[in-house]
C-alpha positions as CSV (number, residue, x, y, z in Angstrom):
1,M,6.9,-44.2,-42.2
2,R,6.2,-43.8,-38.5
3,T,8.0,-45.4,-35.6
4,G,6.0,-46.1,-32.4
5,T,4.4,-43.0,-30.9
6,G,7.3,-40.8,-32.1
7,A,8.0,-38.8,-35.2
8,A,7.7,-39.7,-38.9
9,T,11.0,-40.2,-40.7
10,Y,12.2,-41.6,-44.0
11,L,15.0,-43.3,-42.1
12,P,13.3,-45.2,-39.3
13,D,16.7,-46.0,-37.5
14,L,18.0,-42.4,-37.7
15,R,17.4,-41.9,-34.0
16,F,19.8,-44.8,-33.4
17,T,22.4,-44.2,-36.2
18,A,22.6,-40.4,-36.2
19,P,20.8,-39.2,-33.0
20,A,22.2,-35.7,-33.0
21,E,21.0,-35.1,-36.6
22,Y,17.6,-36.6,-35.8
23,A,17.3,-34.4,-32.7
24,R,18.1,-31.2,-34.8
25,T,15.3,-32.1,-37.2
26,L,12.9,-32.7,-34.3
27,R,13.8,-29.4,-32.7
28,K,13.0,-27.5,-36.0
29,A,9.7,-29.4,-36.2
30,H,9.0,-28.5,-32.5
31,E,9.7,-24.7,-33.1
32,A,7.4,-24.7,-36.2
33,T,4.6,-26.5,-34.5
34,I,4.7,-24.4,-31.3
35,S,4.6,-21.3,-33.5
36,G,1.4,-22.5,-35.0
37,N,2.6,-24.3,-38.2
38,P,2.3,-28.0,-37.4
39,D,5.2,-29.9,-39.0
40,P,4.3,-33.2,-40.7
41,F,7.5,-34.7,-39.4
42,L,5.7,-35.1,-36.0
43,S,3.1,-37.8,-35.5
44,P,-0.6,-36.8,-35.0
45,G,-0.4,-38.5,-31.6
46,I,2.4,-36.3,-30.4
47,I,0.7,-33.1,-31.6
48,K,-2.5,-34.1,-29.8
49,S,-0.6,-34.7,-26.6
50,W,1.1,-31.3,-27.0
51,Q,-2.4,-29.7,-27.5
52,R,-3.7,-31.4,-24.3
53,S,-0.6,-30.4,-22.4
54,L,-0.8,-26.8,-23.5
55,A,-4.5,-26.7,-22.6
56,L,-3.5,-27.8,-19.1
57,G,-1.2,-24.8,-18.7
58,I,2.1,-26.6,-19.4
59,D,4.8,-24.0,-20.4
60,P,7.1,-25.4,-23.1
61,D,9.8,-22.9,-22.0
62,Q,10.2,-23.5,-18.3
63,H,7.6,-25.9,-16.9
64,R,8.6,-27.8,-13.8
65,P,6.7,-30.9,-12.6
66,V,4.2,-30.8,-9.8
67,H,5.5,-32.3,-6.6
68,R,2.8,-34.5,-5.0
69,H,5.1,-35.4,-2.1
70,D,8.6,-34.4,-1.1
71,V,11.3,-37.0,-1.7
72,S,11.3,-38.5,1.8
73,E,7.5,-38.8,1.7
74,A,7.6,-40.5,-1.7
75,R,10.2,-43.0,-0.5
76,S,7.9,-43.9,2.5
77,L,5.0,-44.4,0.1
78,S,7.1,-46.5,-2.2
79,A,8.1,-48.8,0.7
80,G,4.4,-49.7,1.1
81,H,3.5,-49.9,-2.6
82,R,2.9,-53.3,-4.0
83,L,5.5,-52.7,-6.8
84,A,8.1,-52.7,-4.1
85,Y,8.0,-56.5,-4.4
86,V,9.2,-56.4,-8.0
87,M,11.8,-53.6,-7.7
88,P,14.8,-55.8,-6.9
89,A,14.2,-57.9,-10.1
90,L,13.6,-54.8,-12.2
91,S,16.8,-53.2,-10.9
92,Q,18.8,-56.3,-11.7
93,L,17.4,-56.5,-15.3
94,L,17.4,-52.8,-16.3
95,A,19.4,-50.6,-13.9
96,D,23.0,-49.5,-14.5
97,E,24.5,-48.0,-11.4
98,S,28.1,-48.2,-12.7
99,A,30.2,-45.0,-12.9
100,A,29.7,-45.0,-16.7
101,G,25.9,-45.6,-16.5
102,R,23.9,-43.1,-18.5
103,H,20.3,-44.2,-18.2
104,L,17.9,-44.3,-15.3
105,L,15.4,-46.9,-14.3
106,I,12.2,-45.1,-13.2
107,V,9.0,-46.6,-11.7
108,T,5.9,-44.5,-11.0
109,D,2.6,-45.2,-9.5
110,Q,-0.6,-45.5,-11.5
111,Q,-0.9,-41.7,-11.7
112,G,2.6,-41.0,-12.8
113,E,4.2,-40.0,-9.5
114,V,7.8,-41.1,-9.4
115,L,8.4,-43.6,-6.6
116,W,11.8,-45.2,-7.5
117,R,14.9,-44.0,-9.4
118,V,17.9,-46.2,-9.9
119,G,21.0,-45.2,-11.8
120,S,24.5,-43.8,-11.7
121,R,25.4,-40.7,-9.8
122,Q,25.9,-38.9,-13.1
123,A,22.4,-39.9,-14.4
124,L,20.8,-39.0,-11.1
125,R,22.4,-35.5,-11.2
126,L,21.1,-34.9,-14.7
127,A,17.6,-36.0,-13.6
128,D,17.8,-33.7,-10.6
129,S,18.2,-30.7,-12.9
130,L,14.8,-31.5,-14.4
131,E,13.3,-32.3,-11.0
132,F,12.9,-35.9,-12.3
133,V,12.8,-37.1,-8.6
134,E,10.8,-39.1,-6.3
135,G,7.4,-37.5,-5.5
136,A,7.3,-35.5,-8.8
137,D,4.3,-36.0,-11.1
138,W,5.5,-37.0,-14.6
139,S,2.0,-37.6,-16.0
140,E,1.0,-35.6,-19.0
141,S,-0.9,-33.1,-16.7
142,G,2.1,-32.9,-14.4
143,V,4.9,-32.1,-16.8
144,G,3.6,-32.3,-20.4
145,T,4.2,-34.8,-23.2
146,N,6.6,-37.5,-22.1
147,A,6.8,-41.3,-22.4
148,I,5.4,-41.9,-18.9
149,G,2.4,-39.7,-19.6
150,E,1.9,-41.3,-23.0
151,A,1.9,-44.8,-21.5
152,L,-0.7,-43.7,-19.0
153,V,-2.9,-42.0,-21.7
154,T,-2.7,-44.7,-24.3
155,G,-2.2,-47.7,-22.1
156,A,0.6,-48.9,-24.4
157,P,4.4,-48.7,-24.6
158,A,5.8,-45.4,-25.7
159,Q,9.1,-44.0,-26.7
160,L,9.8,-40.3,-27.0
161,F,13.0,-38.8,-28.4
162,S,14.4,-35.3,-27.8
163,A,12.0,-32.6,-29.1
164,E,9.1,-35.0,-29.2
165,H,8.8,-33.8,-25.6
166,L,6.8,-30.6,-25.3
167,V,9.1,-28.9,-22.7
168,R,12.3,-27.7,-24.2
169,T,14.5,-28.6,-21.2
170,H,13.6,-32.3,-21.9
171,H,15.0,-32.1,-25.5
172,D,18.3,-33.7,-24.5
173,W,16.5,-36.8,-23.3
174,A,15.0,-40.0,-24.7
175,C,12.4,-41.9,-22.6
176,T,10.9,-45.4,-23.1
177,A,8.0,-46.4,-20.9
178,A,5.2,-49.0,-20.6
179,P,2.4,-49.5,-18.1
180,I,2.5,-52.3,-15.6
181,R,-0.8,-54.0,-15.1
182,D,-2.4,-56.0,-12.3
183,P,-2.3,-59.6,-13.7
184,F,-5.7,-60.3,-12.2
185,T,-7.7,-57.2,-12.9
186,G,-5.9,-55.7,-15.9
187,E,-5.7,-52.3,-14.1
188,V,-2.6,-50.1,-14.4
189,V,-0.7,-50.2,-11.1
190,G,2.4,-48.2,-12.3
191,V,4.7,-47.3,-15.2
192,L,8.2,-48.7,-15.9
193,D,10.4,-46.1,-17.7
194,V,14.0,-46.0,-18.9
195,S,15.3,-42.5,-19.5
196,G,18.6,-40.9,-20.3
197,P,20.4,-38.6,-22.8
198,F,19.1,-39.2,-26.2
199,E,22.4,-40.7,-27.3
200,S,21.9,-43.5,-24.8
201,V,18.7,-44.9,-26.4
202,T,19.2,-48.1,-28.5
203,P,17.1,-50.3,-30.7
204,D,16.7,-52.7,-27.8
205,S,15.4,-50.1,-25.3
206,L,11.7,-50.7,-26.1
207,R,12.2,-54.4,-26.1
208,M,13.9,-54.4,-22.7
209,V,11.2,-52.2,-21.2
210,R,8.6,-54.6,-22.4
211,C,10.6,-57.5,-20.9
212,G,10.7,-55.6,-17.6
213,V,6.9,-55.2,-17.6
214,R,6.4,-58.9,-18.3
215,L,8.7,-59.8,-15.5
216,A,7.0,-57.4,-13.1
217,E,3.5,-58.7,-14.0
218,E,4.6,-62.3,-13.7
219,L,6.1,-61.6,-10.2
220,L,2.9,-60.0,-9.1
221,K,0.9,-63.0,-10.4
222,T,3.2,-65.4,-8.6
223,A,2.9,-63.4,-5.4
224,G,-0.9,-63.7,-5.7
225,A,-1.5,-60.1,-4.8
226,P,-4.4,-58.8,-6.9
227,A,-5.4,-55.2,-6.5
228,A,-8.7,-56.1,-5.0
229,G,-8.5,-53.3,-2.4
230,H,-7.9,-55.5,0.6
231,L,-5.0,-55.4,3.0
232,L,-2.8,-58.5,3.4
233,R,-2.6,-59.7,7.0
234,Q,1.0,-59.1,8.1
235,P,3.0,-58.7,11.4
236,A,3.5,-55.1,12.7
237,S,7.2,-55.4,11.9
238,A,6.5,-55.9,8.1
239,V,6.5,-53.2,5.5
240,R,3.4,-51.1,6.0
241,S,0.7,-50.9,3.4
242,T,-0.6,-47.5,2.2
243,L,-4.2,-46.3,2.3
244,M,-4.8,-43.3,0.0
245,L,-8.0,-41.4,0.7
246,K,-9.4,-39.1,-1.9
247,L,-11.6,-36.7,0.1
248,L,-11.4,-33.5,-2.0
249,G,-14.5,-32.9,-4.1
250,D,-17.8,-34.9,-4.2
251,T,-16.6,-38.4,-5.3
252,P,-14.6,-39.7,-2.4
253,S,-12.7,-42.9,-2.9
254,A,-9.9,-45.1,-1.4
255,E,-6.9,-47.0,-2.8
256,V,-4.9,-49.6,-1.0
257,D,-1.3,-50.0,-2.1
258,G,-2.0,-48.3,-5.5
259,G,-4.7,-50.8,-6.4
260,A,-8.2,-50.2,-7.7
261,R,-10.0,-47.0,-6.8
262,L,-12.8,-47.9,-4.5
263,P,-15.8,-45.5,-4.3
264,L,-16.9,-44.5,-0.8
265,T,-20.3,-43.4,0.4
266,L,-20.4,-40.0,1.9
267,R,-21.0,-41.4,5.4
268,R,-18.0,-43.7,5.2
269,A,-15.9,-40.9,3.8
270,E,-16.9,-38.7,6.7
271,I,-15.9,-41.4,9.2
272,L,-12.5,-41.9,7.5
273,A,-12.0,-38.1,7.4
274,L,-12.6,-38.0,11.2
275,L,-10.3,-40.9,11.8
276,A,-7.6,-39.2,9.8
277,S,-7.9,-36.0,11.8
278,R,-7.1,-37.6,15.2
279,T,-4.3,-40.1,15.9
280,Q,-5.6,-41.1,19.4
281,G,-8.8,-42.4,17.9
282,W,-12.5,-42.1,18.7
283,S,-15.0,-44.2,20.8
284,A,-18.1,-45.4,19.0
285,D,-20.2,-42.9,21.1
286,E,-17.9,-40.0,20.2
287,L,-18.2,-40.8,16.5
288,A,-22.0,-41.3,16.8
289,Y,-22.3,-37.9,18.3
290,R,-20.1,-36.2,15.8
291,L,-21.9,-37.7,12.9
292,H,-25.6,-37.8,14.1
293,G,-25.8,-35.5,17.1
294,E,-27.8,-36.3,20.2
295,D,-29.7,-39.0,18.3
296,G,-26.5,-40.9,17.3
297,A,-26.2,-44.5,18.2
298,A,-23.0,-46.4,18.7
299,T,-24.5,-49.5,17.0
300,A,-24.8,-47.5,13.7
301,I,-21.1,-46.7,13.9
302,R,-20.2,-50.3,14.5
303,T,-22.2,-51.3,11.5
304,E,-20.4,-48.8,9.3
305,M,-17.0,-49.9,10.6
306,H,-17.9,-53.5,9.6
307,R,-18.8,-52.3,6.1
308,I,-15.6,-50.2,5.8
309,R,-13.6,-53.3,6.7
310,G,-15.5,-55.3,4.1
311,V,-14.4,-52.8,1.4
312,L,-10.9,-51.9,2.5
313,G,-9.8,-54.7,4.8
314,N,-8.6,-54.4,8.4
315,V,-7.7,-50.7,8.1
316,V,-9.4,-49.7,11.4
317,E,-8.7,-51.0,14.9
318,P,-11.5,-50.9,17.5
319,N,-11.6,-49.6,21.1
320,P,-10.9,-46.8,20.3
321,Y,-11.5,-46.7,16.5
322,R,-8.3,-45.6,14.8
323,F,-6.3,-46.5,11.7
324,S,-4.2,-49.7,12.1
325,S,-0.6,-49.3,12.9
326,A,0.1,-51.7,10.0
327,I,-0.9,-49.1,7.4
328,R,0.3,-45.6,6.4
329,V,-2.7,-43.3,5.7
330,V,-2.3,-40.5,3.2
331,T,-5.2,-38.2,2.2
332,D,-5.2,-35.7,-0.7
333,A,-6.2,-33.1,1.9
334,S,-3.1,-33.9,3.9
335,V,-0.9,-33.6,0.8
336,V,-2.2,-30.1,0.3
337,A,-1.5,-29.2,3.9
338,G,2.0,-30.7,3.7
339,H,2.8,-28.5,0.8
340,L,1.6,-25.5,2.7
341,R,3.7,-26.4,5.7
342,E,6.8,-26.5,3.5
343,G,5.9,-23.2,1.9
344,R,5.2,-24.7,-1.6
345,V,2.0,-22.7,-2.3
346,L,2.1,-23.4,-6.0
347,D,2.3,-27.1,-5.5
348,A,-0.5,-26.9,-2.9
349,L,-2.8,-25.1,-5.3
350,A,-2.0,-27.6,-8.1
351,V,-3.3,-30.5,-6.0
352,Y,-6.3,-28.7,-4.5
353,P,-9.0,-29.1,-7.1
354,A,-12.0,-28.9,-4.8
355,K,-13.0,-28.4,-1.1
356,L,-13.1,-31.3,1.4
357,L,-16.2,-33.5,0.9
358,N,-18.2,-30.9,-0.9
359,R,-21.5,-32.6,-0.3
360,S,-21.2,-33.1,3.4
361,V,-23.3,-31.0,5.8
362,N,-21.8,-32.5,8.9
363,L,-20.5,-29.8,11.2
364,S,-17.2,-31.5,12.0
365,V,-16.4,-32.0,8.3
366,E,-17.5,-28.4,7.6
367,L,-15.0,-27.1,10.1
368,M,-12.2,-29.2,8.6
369,R,-13.2,-28.0,5.1
370,D,-13.2,-24.4,6.1
371,E,-9.8,-24.7,8.0
372,L,-8.1,-26.2,4.9
373,N,-9.7,-23.7,2.5
374,E,-8.7,-20.8,4.6
375,A,-5.1,-22.1,5.0
376,V,-4.8,-22.3,1.2
377,G,-6.3,-18.8,0.8
378,A,-4.1,-17.2,3.4
379,S,-1.0,-18.8,1.9
380,V,-1.9,-17.5,-1.6
381,R,-2.6,-14.0,-0.2
382,A,0.7,-14.0,1.7
383,S,2.7,-15.1,-1.4
384,G,2.5,-11.7,-3.0
385,N,2.2,-13.5,-6.4
386,A,-0.4,-11.9,-8.6
387,Q,-0.6,-14.9,-10.9
388,L,-1.2,-17.2,-8.0
389,M,-3.9,-14.9,-6.6
390,M,-5.6,-14.8,-10.0
391,R,-5.6,-18.6,-10.2
392,W,-7.0,-18.8,-6.7
393,C,-9.7,-16.3,-7.3
394,A,-10.7,-18.0,-10.6
395,S,-11.2,-21.3,-8.7
396,D,-14.4,-22.5,-7.0
397,M,-12.5,-22.5,-3.7
398,G,-11.3,-18.9,-3.9
399,A,-14.2,-17.3,-5.8
400,T,-15.5,-15.4,-2.8
401,D,-12.1,-14.4,-1.4
402,T,-12.5,-10.7,-1.9
403,E,-9.3,-10.1,0.2
404,A,-7.2,-12.0,-2.3
405,A,-9.0,-10.3,-5.2
406,S,-8.3,-6.9,-3.7
407,A,-4.6,-7.7,-3.1
408,M,-4.2,-9.0,-6.6
409,A,-5.9,-5.9,-8.1
410,S,-3.5,-3.6,-6.1
411,L,-0.5,-5.6,-7.5
412,V,-1.4,-5.5,-11.2
413,G,-3.1,-2.0,-11.4
414,P,-6.0,-0.8,-13.5
415,S,-4.1,-1.1,-16.8
416,D,-3.8,-4.8,-16.5
417,P,-6.8,-6.8,-18.1
418,R,-6.8,-9.0,-15.0
419,Y,-7.8,-6.0,-12.9
420,Q,-11.1,-5.7,-14.7
421,L,-11.8,-9.4,-14.2
422,V,-11.1,-9.2,-10.5
423,R,-13.1,-6.0,-10.1
424,A,-16.1,-7.6,-11.8
425,Q,-15.8,-10.6,-9.5
426,M,-15.6,-8.5,-6.4
427,E,-18.7,-6.5,-7.4
428,R,-20.6,-9.8,-8.0
429,V,-19.7,-11.1,-4.6
430,D,-20.8,-7.9,-3.0
431,R,-24.2,-8.1,-4.8
432,E,-24.7,-11.7,-3.6
433,L,-23.9,-10.7,0.0
434,Q,-26.3,-7.8,-0.1
435,A,-29.1,-9.8,-1.7
């Protein structure tokens, strides 16, 4: 028979009664499956998750999670997240911060980024060794098959034990997770997870996680805070809300406090990108000129600002127009830039899927777009890492970066198959420039 999303076993309680023996069996199944001989001991759901993870470039031997923010940034984001309201109750129910505590309480946002960790010093140190820390992406695409990723993919509770995880460094762990949903819209707002050494999992682990989710959702319902995308009116001294702007690519959107993703028109996205670029703000006339040139009218800007408030709430203050001091603004472009400032080129590349507002032909936006793209390209070239350069040159953003291609070719040499790929790419770019 099968138990949850985990492995098949003739003794369904073996993971609880003889965890070390069960882990050894799973590791053998893991080795066989990774070698190309799928073991029937593993559930089809686990194998499919492994296949998706491998296709995303997850390395079973040494993969580390993507860090969307550093720890301090993630803690700032968590303070403004709507799940901050339920964390005291969840900690009281599920956390064990005693010296003997072995498991961690983890809560992520709706994309799998860790926002809270609560546990003993020993458990936190073990988690540190896996970079299971605030700001790390523990979705399936961020770190491969794990309970948090499974909960996000399936929308249901999941429990993974030892070598059901794809990455070998996770084989000493067991994780139980379930999505937390907005009680009004049904949308996932985060994931509740309990993780620890596989000997720490009990038959009650899944039940307790489900209880925690019900508690969180009931508290959100009582608070009357649906994820409708609006900001609650609050004094400046209160905890700030967070506005997340997705500006990379051609489908801009906004999220308030981890709520529903709200599509933005290109014009509104351009306005918000300009607001995010300057803290001192803009007058209506300045924005009109930046967006429409000599023919721009301040009244058109005021109309758009009214519409932005209708979608996002009171995120913008007038005279001059700038983001309210009551919110923290994070853009996916600023996350990329933050990684570059800290020298984390691999992380920057991982969260840079497309150029800034691809469809915009506005000059100011084009300058910001080129500035970010050149910063990423320059950092990749300066890294001296041939694999990074190859990844960059293979992307839409770095496809015409002949300088990076040339540097990469000189590193790998003519005998490397990647050399021929890069050489063909450089020749194509030259032909296009000469046409």
